[in-house]
C-alpha positions in Angstrom: 106.2 60.8 86.6 105.3 63.5 84.1 101.9 63.7 83.0 100.7 62.6 79.6 100.6 65.0 76.9 96.7 66.4 75.6 96.0 66.9 72.0 92.8 69.3 71.9 90.9 70.0 69.3 90.0 73.6 67.4 87.5 75.0 70.1 90.2 73.2 72.9 93.5 75.2 70.8 91.5 78.4 70.7 91.3 78.8 74.0 95.1 77.7 74.9 95.5 80.7 72.8 93.5 83.0 74.4 94.3 82.1 78.3 98.2 82.5 76.6 97.2 86.5 76.0 96.4 86.7 79.5 98.9 85.2 80.5 101.4 87.2 78.3 99.4 90.4 79.7 99.6 89.0 83.4 103.5 88.0 83.6 104.1 91.8 81.8 102.5 93.6 84.7 103.6 91.2 87.5 106.1 89.2 86.4 108.5 91.6 84.9 108.2 93.8 87.9 109.0 90.5 90.4 112.4 89.9 88.3 112.8 94.0 88.6 115.2 93.7 92.1 116.5 90.4 91.6 118.8 91.7 88.2 121.1 93.1 91.5 124.1 90.9 93.5 122.8 91.9 96.5 119.1 92.0 98.1 117.2 92.5 101.3 116.1 90.0 103.5 112.4 89.7 104.1 112.2 91.2 108.2 110.1 91.7 111.0 109.7 95.1 112.1 106.5 95.4 114.7 103.3 93.9 113.5 104.8 94.2 110.2 107.4 92.7 107.5 109.4 95.1 106.0 112.3 94.6 102.8 115.0 97.2 103.3 112.6 99.3 105.1 109.7 99.0 102.4 106.4 97.0 103.6 106.6 92.8 102.2 102.8 91.2 102.6 103.0 87.8 101.9 100.9 87.1 98.6 101.8 83.4 97.5 101.6 79.1 97.0 102.4 76.3 98.3 103.8 73.3 96.2 105.6 70.8 98.7 107.2 68.6 96.2 109.8 71.2 94.9 112.9 69.3 95.9 112.0 65.7 95.0 110.9 67.2 91.8 114.5 69.0 91.5 116.3 66.1 92.6 115.1 64.2 88.9 116.8 65.7 85.7 113.4 64.2 84.1 110.9 66.3 86.5 113.5 69.4 87.3 111.3 71.6 85.0 108.5 71.6 86.2 110.2 73.5 89.3 110.6 76.4 86.8 107.1 75.5 85.7 105.3 76.4 88.6 107.7 79.8 89.9 106.6 81.3 86.4 103.0 80.3 87.0 103.4 82.1 90.3 105.4 85.1 88.7 102.7 85.9 86.2 99.9 85.8 88.6 102.8 88.4 91.2 102.9 86.0 93.4 105.7 86.8 95.3 106.2 83.4 98.4 106.4 79.6 97.7 106.3 77.5 101.3 107.6 73.7 100.2 109.4 71.5 101.8 113.2 71.0 102.9 112.4 67.8 104.4 111.8 63.9 102.7 112.9 61.5 105.6 113.4 57.9 105.0 111.7 56.6 101.8 111.4 57.3 98.2 113.8 60.2 97.0 114.0 60.8 100.4 116.6 63.7 101.7 117.6 62.7 105.4 118.0 58.9 104.4 118.5 57.8 108.3 120.1 60.3 111.2 123.0 61.5 110.1 122.7 61.0 106.5 121.6 62.5 103.6 121.6 62.4 100.4 123.6 64.5 97.8 121.4 64.3 94.7 118.7 65.5 96.6 120.2 68.0 98.7 120.9 69.8 95.1 118.0 69.1 94.5 116.4 71.7 97.0 119.8 74.1 96.0 118.0 74.0 92.9 115.1 74.8 94.3 116.2 77.8 96.0 118.0 79.1 93.1 115.1 79.1 90.4 112.9 80.8 93.2 115.4 83.5 93.3 115.8 83.5 89.3 112.0 84.1 89.6 112.0 86.9 92.5 110.3 84.1 94.8 111.1 84.4 98.9 111.4 80.9 100.2 109.8 79.6 103.4 111.1 76.4 104.0 109.2 73.5 106.2 111.9 71.2 107.7 109.7 68.4 109.1 106.1 66.8 108.9 103.9 66.8 112.0 102.1 63.5 109.4 103.8 60.9 107.9 103.7 62.2 104.7 107.8 62.4 103.4 108.9 61.5 107.3 107.4 62.8 109.3 107.6 62.5 113.1 106.7 59.0 112.8 110.2 58.2 111.2 111.7 59.4 112.9 110.6 57.2 115.8 111.5 55.0 114.0 114.5 55.5 113.5 115.3 55.7 117.7 113.2 52.8 118.0 115.8 50.9 115.3 118.8 52.2 117.0 117.3 50.5 121.0 115.8 53.9 122.7 112.4 53.3 124.6 109.4 55.3 122.6 106.4 54.7 123.5 103.9 56.6 120.3 105.0 59.3 117.7 104.8 62.2 120.0 107.6 60.9 121.7 109.1 62.6 118.6 108.9 66.4 120.8 110.3 64.7 123.8 113.3 61.9 123.9 116.6 63.3 124.3 118.0 60.5 121.5 114.6 61.7 119.1 115.5 65.7 119.1 119.2 65.9 118.4 119.0 63.7 115.0 116.0 67.3 114.3 119.0 69.1 115.6 121.1 67.6 113.9 119.4 67.7 110.6 118.2 71.6 110.9 122.2 72.0 110.9 122.8 70.8 108.4 120.0 72.3 106.1 120.8 75.8 107.2 123.8 75.3 107.0 123.3 74.0 103.9 125.7 75.8 100.7 124.0 76.3 97.5 125.8 73.9 94.5 124.6 76.1 92.4 124.3 80.1 94.0 127.3 79.1 96.3 125.4 80.7 99.4 125.3 79.2 102.1 120.5 79.2 102.6 121.1 80.8 106.2 122.8 83.8 104.1 120.5 83.6 101.5 117.7 86.8 101.3 115.9 84.1 98.7 114.8 82.2 102.5 112.0 84.6 104.5 111.6 82.4 106.8 112.1 78.9 108.6 109.7 76.9 109.9 109.6 74.4 112.7 107.3 71.7 111.6 104.3 72.0 109.7 101.3 71.3 111.7 102.4 69.9 114.7 99.6 67.9 117.3 100.8 66.0 120.4 97.8 65.0 121.7 98.8 62.7 124.4 99.2 66.0 126.5 96.3 67.9 126.1 98.2 70.9 128.1 100.6 72.1 125.7 103.3 71.5 128.0 104.7 69.0 125.4 105.3 71.4 122.4 105.2 74.3 124.3 108.8 73.5 125.5 109.7 71.9 122.2 109.0 75.1 120.1 111.5 76.5 122.9 114.9 74.3 123.0 114.1 74.2 118.9 113.6 78.0 118.4 116.4 79.1 120.4 118.7 76.1 118.6 117.5 77.4 115.2 118.0 81.5 116.6 121.7 80.1 117.6 122.4 79.2 114.5 120.9 81.7 112.3 119.5 84.5 113.9 118.7 86.9 110.2 115.8 84.3 108.5 112.4 85.1 110.4 111.6 82.1 111.9 107.7 80.2 112.4 106.3 77.5 114.2 104.0 76.1 111.9 100.6 75.4 113.9 97.1 75.2 112.1 95.8 77.9 115.0 93.8 76.5 117.3 92.8 78.0 121.1 94.8 76.6 123.5 94.3 76.6 127.7 95.9 79.7 127.9 92.2 81.4 126.7 89.9 79.1 127.6 87.1 81.5 127.1 88.4 82.0 122.3 88.4 77.6 122.0 84.5 78.0 121.1 85.8 80.1 118.0 87.7 76.5 117.4 86.1 74.2 114.3 85.4 71.8 116.3 86.2 70.5 120.2 88.3 68.1 119.3 91.0 71.5 118.1 91.6 72.5 121.8 92.7 69.3 122.7 95.2 68.7 120.0 98.5 70.1 122.2 98.7 73.0 120.5 98.3 76.9 122.0 97.7 80.0 119.4 98.6 82.5 122.6 101.3 81.0 124.3 103.1 79.5 121.3 103.8 82.2 119.6 105.2 83.5 123.3 107.9 81.6 122.9 111.5 83.7 122.2 112.7 83.8 118.7 109.3 82.6 117.1 109.0 85.9 114.8 105.3 85.9 113.2 101.8 83.9 114.2 100.6 81.2 111.7 97.3 79.6 110.5 96.0 77.1 108.3 92.4 77.5 106.6 90.5 74.4 106.2 87.0 74.1 107.3 86.0 72.2 104.4 88.4 69.1 106.3 87.0 71.1 110.1 83.8 71.3 109.7 81.2 68.5 109.3 78.1 71.4 107.9 77.2 70.9 104.3 76.7 74.7 104.1 78.8 76.7 101.9 78.2 79.9 103.8 78.3 78.5 107.7 82.1 77.7 106.2 82.3 81.3 104.8 81.3 82.3 108.5 83.5 80.8 110.2 86.5 81.9 106.9 85.6 85.6 108.0 85.2 84.6 111.5 88.6 82.1 111.9 90.8 84.9 111.4 89.8 88.0 111.9 89.9 86.6 115.3 94.1 85.6 114.6 94.5 89.3 112.4 92.9 90.7 116.0 95.1 89.1 118.8 97.9 89.1 116.2 97.5 93.3 116.3 96.9 93.9 120.4 98.2 90.6 121.9 101.0 89.0 120.5 102.7 92.3 118.4 103.2 90.3 115.3 102.6 89.8 111.2 100.1 86.6 110.4 100.5 84.5 107.7 97.8 82.0 106.1 101.0 79.2 105.1 97.7 77.3 103.9 93.9 77.2 102.8 91.8 75.5 100.5 89.2 73.3 99.6 89.1 69.7 97.2 87.1 70.1 94.2 86.3 66.8 95.5 84.3 67.9 98.0 80.3 66.9 97.2 79.1 69.3 99.9 79.9 72.0 97.9 79.1 74.0 94.3 82.1 73.7 91.0 83.1 77.3 91.8 82.7 77.3 95.9 86.7 76.7 95.7 86.7 80.1 94.0 84.4 81.8 95.7 86.1 80.7 99.3 89.9 82.1 98.0 88.0 85.5 97.3 86.3 85.5 101.0 89.9 84.9 102.1 91.1 87.4 99.8 89.2 90.0 100.9 89.0 89.1 104.7 92.8 89.0 104.5 92.3 93.1 102.3 89.6 93.8 105.0 91.3 93.4 108.5 94.4 94.8 106.8 92.2 98.3 106.7 91.4 98.7 109.5 94.2 97.1 111.4 98.2 97.7 112.1 99.5 93.8 111.6 101.0 92.5 108.9 101.1 89.7 107.0 99.1 87.4 104.1 98.3 84.3 102.6 99.3 81.1 100.9 96.6 79.1 98.4 97.9 75.2 99.1 98.4 74.1 96.5 99.4 75.6 93.3 100.7 72.8 90.3 101.3 73.2 86.7 100.9 71.3 83.9 101.2 68.2 83.7 101.4 66.8 87.6 97.6 66.6 87.7 97.9 62.7 88.1 99.5 64.1 91.6 95.4 66.5 92.5 94.4 65.6 95.5 91.8 67.6 95.4 93.1 70.9 96.3 95.8 71.7 93.4 95.8 74.5 91.1 96.1 74.7 88.1 96.7 78.0 87.0 97.1 76.8 82.8 93.6 75.2 83.1 91.2 77.5 84.7 92.1 81.6 83.7 89.1 82.7 86.6 91.9 82.0 89.1 94.5 83.2 87.1 92.4 86.4 86.9 91.5 86.6 90.9 94.9 86.2 91.8 96.4 88.9 89.6 94.0 91.2 90.8 94.5 90.7 94.6 98.2 91.4 93.6 97.0 94.7 92.0 94.9 95.2 95.3 97.6 94.8 97.4 99.4 96.9 95.5 97.1 100.1 95.5 96.8 99.1 99.2 100.5 100.3 99.9 101.1 102.7 97.5 98.0 105.5 100.2 101.3 104.8 102.0 99.8 102.0 105.1 102.6 100.1 107.5 103.8 103.8 107.8 104.8 103.6 104.5 104.7 105.9 101.1 107.1 104.4 99.3 106.1 101.8 97.0 106.5 98.1 97.8 109.2 95.3 97.2 107.2 93.0 94.7 104.1 93.6 93.7 
């Protein structure tokens, strides 16, 4: 799975040296700081205080990234180094939170081979991810299932149910069938109570883990009223909190408004979004949910080829959700995925960086006039040698010094913002 080695020309070698120098400077500014606070045995957990995140009383903002495949790469000694590489690259850019999959249901290199049956070697891969994140000063948001078929997801759970003789009519039965829900609960409990074979710390006791995510991008279009998903959120949030009352919990939704707020349906990117079975406001009022989840994908949601229309949507989408998080929900909001595919022919090559800058600028400007914390995580960060897996969204910092500089600048902006005493504290941020 390793990428081929590329031999550059003299010009390419000079370029590599320049990038390496920029990398070293960024690491001095941010990587060393991220490592501080990790050297002691005790490290405070990320907690929620009203509409903000805090660590040991100091404000904590999410400046992060997604890399979904860390566990499966860590399970293979031949590719494990790529896990270390991506954390090193992220730390050099000033990033402090990584969202990744803590599941792989059925199929190749599965963590959950079948209900109640798990692959210990893959679990050791997840152990390595958690341990390596701590080494590089990262916090983790661990997702526990997928709405989509990638890495198994709810469709695999339903297949297992059918194989066991359960009468199931479709993938959305994942959210309502007692047998299938028992499979999910058993898996969740196994992950949360896992004792890391490297650190000897149970996941539920490890402050490296910032939060659990119930499921990535849940949708239940068979019940557009939202009642089915709402009941599932209520049941599973209570279950996770009964096992691990310490870590934060989020539900993984994309942020679509639903029937509980008909006046906001027009803010959705399209009419189908209002029939997805999710309901941003109602879903986040579930007991046990600690912060709001929103994704930002105008390139897949909007047919409009006008790049300005996409940027206008992004600003409006983000401002509305931050406003709702502050005034209606009273909790932080994390934009858990945002990105643009460079393979989208509607946009110029630099549009992705313009899009990212818009997200970061909107987030920062909103914080300056709203009392709400949170942050965002770009989809997705790849190290060198994994470009063969790029679906158009991968950000390889070694190949893009301008993107590295943008991420580093956002880190500086966040640090400056917090040094002015936001979130009710004049103390410096824990990790920025």
